[in-house]
N, C-alpha and C positions, 0 to 999 in steps of 0.2 A: 493303449495310451489314454491317460485320463485328461479330459478337457477341463481346464481351470477357468472359471468365470469370475470376473471381478465385479462386485456390486458397486455401482457408481452412486455416490451419495449426492442428493440434490441440495444445493446451497440456496437459502432464502435471502431476502433483502436485508441489508444491515440497517441499523438505526440511522446512520448518517445518510444513506441513500434515500430512505423514506423522508427524512427531513428536507433533503434537496428537492425531491419531487413535490412535496407539499409546498415548499417555498416557491417553486416555479409556477405551480398551479395558482397560488395566491397572487403572484405578480401578474399572470395572464388574466385572471379574473378582474383584478383591479384596473388593468389597462382597458379591458373590454367594457367594464362598467363606466369608466371615465369617458371613453369614446361615446358610449350610448347616451350618457347624460349631456355631453356636449352637443350631440346631434339633436336630442330632445329640446335643449335650450335654443339651438339655432332654428329649429322648426317652429317653436312657439313664437320666437321673435319675428320670423318671416310671416307667420299667420297674423300677428298683431299689426305689423306694418301694412300687410295687404288689406286688412279690415279698415285701418285708418285711411288708407288711400281710397278705398271704396266710399267711405263717408264723405271725404272731400270731393270726390268725383260726382257724387249725387248732388252736392251743393252747387258745384259749377254748372251742372246740367240745368238745374232749376234757375240759376242766375241767367244762363244763356237764353232760356225760353222767355223769361220776362224782358230782358233787354231787347230781344228780337221783336217783341210786341209792344215796345214802349210808345206812348202817345206823345205827340207834340203839345206843348202848353197852349198853342193857338187853337187846338182842336178841343181840348177838354178843360182849359182854364187852370190846370194844376201843373206845377213844375217839380222836377226831381229835387229832393233835399237829402243831403248827406251830412251826417253828424260825426264828429270825431271825439273819442273818449278813451280813457284807460280805466281799468278797475283792478283792485287788489282783492284776490279771492282768499278769504279766510275760512271758508267752509269746507270745500273739497281739497284745496291745496293750501299750503302754509305760506301765507304772505307773498304769494307770487303775483306779479303784475301782468295783466293780459291786455291786449288791444280789444276795445269794446265799441267799435264803430257800428253805425246803423245807417240804413238807407231806406227812403220811401220814394216810390215812383208810380206814375199813372200808366196802366197797361190796358190793352184790350185783348181779351181771351175768349175762346169759344167754350161755351158751357154745354157739354154733351147731354145734360139732363133737360135743359130748356131748349136745346138746339138753336141757341141764339148767342150772339157775341155780346159780352158784357164788359163794361169799363170799370176797372177796379183801381183802388189805391193799394199797392202792395208794399209791405214793409218787411225788411230782413233785419233780425237782431239776434244776439245770443242771449238765451234765457238761462239764468243761474239759480232758479228757485228750487230745483229738484236735487236729486242725489248727484247728478252729473250735468254739466252744461250741454245745451242743445241749441243748434241753429234753427230758428223758427221763421217761417214765412206766414205773415198775417195778411189778410185781404178784406177790404170793405168796399162796398159799392160807392163809386164816386158821387159826392153830393149827399151821402147818407152816412156821415161819420158816426152817428149814434147807433146805427144798425150793427148788431153783433155779426162780425164777419168770420170767414173761415180761418182756421189756424192749423198749420201743418208743420210737424217736426221734420225738417228737411234732412238733417244729418245729426247723428249723435256724436258725442266726444269732441265737438268743436269748442275749444276753449278761448280762441282769439280770432277776431276778424278786423283786418285793416283795409280800408278803402281809400284809394287815391284817384283824383279826377284830373284829366288833361284837357285844357281848353284850346289846344292848338299851339300854345306857346310855352306853357309851364304847367307843372303838376301842383295840385292843391290837396290839402288834407280834408277839407270840407267843401260842400257845394250847396249854393242857394241862389243860383242865377236864373234869369228868365228862360234861358235855353239850356238843354242838357249838354254835358261835356262831349268831347270827341271820343274819348276813351275812358273807361272805368277799369281800374286795376284792383282786383280782389285778391287779398292774401289771407289764407286760412291756416290756423294751427290746430292740430288735433292731438289729444293725449289719450292713451288707452287705459281705461279703468282707474284713473287716479295715479297711475305709475308715471312719474315725470320722466323717467328714463326711456319710456316708450312713446316717442312723439314724432309727428310728421308735419312739415310745413310746405305749402305749395302756393304758387301765385299764378294767376291767369289774367290776361288783359282782354277786355271786350270792347270792340268797336261799336259805337252807338250810331244806329240809323233809325231815326224816328219816322213814324207813319204820318 
């Protein structure tokens, strides 16, 4: 008896099947790339917010240290002075108005270099002369206003500072009394690299206890 073998012919993909596969791969790739871009954007935004919060936190820590070491006018003959102002930034930002308050106060701090305590007049203000605004802490020795004092950039990206003062009964936008206020409320606004859509604002109140 003869054995009959039948050759089975292999059938390849049709053009329609190939088109369907390519279309599915394209859709999957698009979805994956879109998700990746969204995650990248989310991560960059999170990093920007984190950095801005770090800038503001550094500023609040500096304020806290100086308020803790605040001197009474009866001790040093100098009182706290707080000024209120607004400024329109036409350099880095386009005609945006920012809070531009400043404060000067007498403090006594320990100088690790001289191993002595020094009485200083400390001033906080936002400087806008450079490429980006910076919150600056300046200090001169009390009674030596002509002496060149220390200048420290406390925090970058700080575009606005609003200060309010509580006398025990009501809040004030400025301060120039013989005694310091009971509470100073500091509000800071930060913007990342000139991008107005990336901004953080925080407020902290400091109870004042003079030495």
